[in-house]
C-alpha positions, 0 to 999 in steps of 0.5 A, a space after each residue: 433327373 430321376 424325378 423328371 423321368 418319373 413325372 414324365 412316366 406318371 404324366 403319360 399314364 394319367 393322360 392315357 387314363 384320361 383318354 381312356 375314360 373319355 372313350 369309355 364315357 366316364 363322368 366329365 369331372 374324372 376326365 378333367 381331373 386326370 387330364 390336369 394331373 397329367 398336364 401338371 406332371 408333364 410340366 413338372 418334368 419339363 421344369 426339372 429338365 430345364 433347371 
């Protein structure tokens, strides 16, 4: 359960970073990378909570 909350926190930080990178005009590949990593963290969180 602790891993789920940690992954939720990390995923939220990465998604916020992707949004920040989008607003500041960083390269497209960094935005996509942060977005994918954030979504993976949130998916792991949801999977851990359900099991």
